[in-house]
N, C-alpha and C positions, 0 to 999 in steps of 0.2 A: 534682145538680150544675147550675151555671149558667155554663158556660164562656164564652159571649158576654159576660156581666156581668163576669167576671174579666178577659177580654181588654180590655174597655172600661176597667176600672180600671188595667190596665197602661198603656194609651194615655193615661189621665188623668195618670199620673205621669211620662210622657215629655215633659218640657217643651221648648218651642221656645227655642233660643238666639237672642237678639236682637243681642247683642254681648258682649264679654268681661264676665263677672260679672253679666249682666242676662238674665233668662229670663222667659218668658211661659207661664202655665198657664191652662187652660180649666176650666169646670165642666160636669158632665153635663147633658143636656137633660131636666131633671126639674122638677116643680112644687115648688120649695122657696122659703121666705121668705128664707133666708140660706144661705150656703155651709156645708156640713158641716165641723166643726172638724178632723176627722181628715184630710179632703182637703187643707186648706191646710197642715197640719202635715207631711203626707207630701210634698207638692209642695215645700215649703220645704227639707225635708231633701234631696230630690233636687237642688235648686239648690245647696245647700252642697256636696254630694258632687261635683258637676261641676267644682268648683274645687280638688279635693284629689287628690294623687297616688294611684294605684290601690292601692298597697301599704299604705295606711293604712285602718284600719277605724273606723267610727263607734262610739263607746262610750257617748255620752250626749248628751242634748239637754234644754234648758230653753226654755220658750216662754210667751208671753203673747198672749191673744186681746184685741185692742184695740177693734175695731169689728166689727159684723156685716158679712160679706162679701156682695157683690151677685152672685148666681148668673148674672145676665144679662150680666156683663162679664168680660173676661179679668183675670187677676191678674198683676201685674208683681212679680217677685222680684229684689231688689237684694242682692248678696252683697258683704260686706266681708271682706277677708282680714286677720283680727286678728293671727294668729300662725302662723308656719311654723317649728316647732322640729324637733330631731332625732328626738324621740320623739312629741311631740304637735303637732297642728295644730288651730287654732280658727277657726271661721267664724261670722259674724253675718249673718242674713238678715232683710230687711224685705219684707213683702208689702204692695203698694200698690194701691189703687183710688181713683178720683176724686181723685187727688193726695194721699191721706192713707194713713198706715200702718194696716192692719187687723190685722196679726199681726207678731210679732217672735220670732225663734228664734236661739238660740246653740247650736252643735253642736261637740263635741270629738271628734277622731279620734286614734288611737294606732297606732303600729307594733306588730304582734303580738309578744308576748314571754311567756316562761314565768314563773310566780310561784306564790304560795300559792294553795290551792284548797280552799274549803269552801262549803256552801250550806245553807239551810233545807231540810228534807224536804218533799216534795210532800204535799198532803193525801191521807189514806188513804180507801179505800172510796168513791171517786167513781164514779158510774154511767158505764157505757160510753157515749160520745157517740152512737154509732149507735143506741142504745136510746132516745134522747130525741127528742121531736118537733122537727122543723125548723120554720122560720117559718110556712110555709103551713099545716101541720098544726095548729100552736099557735094560729094566728090565724083559722082557718076560722069559728069561732063569731062573730067580730067583723068579718068582711070588709065587711058593709054599713055599719058605723059608721066604718071607716077609709078607705073609698073606694079611690082609686087607689094609696094606700100599700100595699095588699095585693098589687097586681100589679107594683109597681116592681121593676126588676132588683135582685138580691141578690148582690153580689160576695163578701160575707162570710156564711158559715154560722155562726150563733150559736145555741147551745142551752143553756138554763138547767137547772142541776142541781136547783135548788129551785123555788119558786113564781115564775112569770114575772110581770112588772109588770101584765099584763092580768088576773090572777087573784088579786091581793092584796086582802084585806079585813080584815087585822088587823096590829097592830104586831109586828115581827119583829126579832131581833138584827141589828145592822148588819154582816152578813157574807153573801156569796153566792159561788157558783162557776159559771162559765160556760165551756163549751167553744167555741172559735172556730177557724176556719181559712178560707182562701180557698175559695170555692165552685167550685173547678176547679183546673187545673194551672197552675203558675207556671214561668217559666224558671229555670235553675239559678243565675243571678246572685244572690249573697247580698244585694246591695243591694236588689234587688226585694223579697226576703222581709222585710228590715228595714223598708222603707218601707210595705209592706202591713200589717205588724204595727203600725206607727205609725198608719196610717189606722184600723185596727180597734180600737186601744187607747182611742179616744175613745168607744167604745160601752159603755154599761152601768156603767162604774166610778163615775161621779158619782151614778147612781141608787141606789147602795148607801147613800148618806146619807139617803135617804127611808125606808128600811126600818123604823126604830124609830117612825116617825110615822104609820104606816098610810096613807101617801100614795103616789101613783103618778103618773108623767108620762104614763101611757098615753092618757088621754082628755082631756088639756088642762087639768086642774085645777091643775097645777103648771107654773110657768115655770122652765126650766133652761137655763143657758148656761155654757160653759167660760170660766174666767178665766185659769188658767195650767195648764200641762201639762209634766211632766218624765218622762224615761225614761232608763234605763240598760240597756245590752245586755251580757250577761255571757258567753254561750256561743252557738255556732252553732245554727241551727234552720232548719226549713222552715215557712213560713207556709201552705203548702198541705197540711200535716199537722196533726192535731188538737193544739191547745194549750189547757191548762187555765188560765183566768184566775181566780185566787183573790183575792177582793176583800174589803176591809173599810173601815169609815168610823170613824175615831177621834173625830170631832167634827163638829157642825153648830152654827153660831151666827152672829148678825149677818147673816142672809140668805145665808150661804154654807155649803156643805158640802164636806168633805174626803174624797176617796176614794183608797184605795191598792190596788195590785194586784201580785201576783207571778205571772209567767207561766212555766208548766212544760210541757215536752214530755211525750209519753206514756211515756217511759222514766224520768221523774222529774227530769230536769235542769232547774234554774232558768235560764231563758234571758234573762229581762228583768224589770225592776221598773218600776212606774208610780206616779206620784203626780199627782193632779189636784184642783184646787179650782175650784168653780163657784158661780154664783148658784142658789139654790133658793128660790123665792117662790111664794106663792099667785098663780095667774094672775088678771090683772085682767079683769073682765067686759067683753065687747065693747060 
């Protein structure tokens, strides 16, 4: 567990209100070239939710990454109230730095109601997450190569069921399974769990599109960046309990890869779906 890192993530998602429908978010004090995509997505969702009545639940989001975020500057989130209906509420959020939009999110909220209920079955015969190596165990052989990335706080515990990116040396089918959860305890507020999963969902899913090509982002040979990201939330869950992120990649072409993910809890309930497209290019030499 890394409870201080989880507490820092909760603080990261606790935006400052500047005035009605305008919020400010900060980035962690880490040596990054650009803001992590999951951070800006999670913060934007928090901003949208701050303007919605508490009896509505977020059920979907669609977003575009427009420009790299500057980790050394605050991010301003501007919320537009697109629709307030009896059943659905819609919000649009722009994240701004240097006077320009770096990210755009639309989120839809719904009053809870009963309806038809079915789902895909969870993958069978997955290894128990506690039997798999955590980040530091997995990365111990490479800690000299990755420098301070090895010691950086880890608010999300991510464990690969198959071969991790640092050990790949052959082409593989475009499918993988990853166990994820907050690396500590979260408050009971369901919104926190949704925003933490939004943050974590940007991890590993795009990497699935590299599997058939015997390539890995691990040591800088490939440049990857999220272009768009969509999520649908189906059932209640806790993000501080293990969730199975079942991923595949139907296509890669034109310098872009498409990754999809289904998120199941340990009881087999499908709690969320994810689709992300991003750039996948050979890294340019320095």
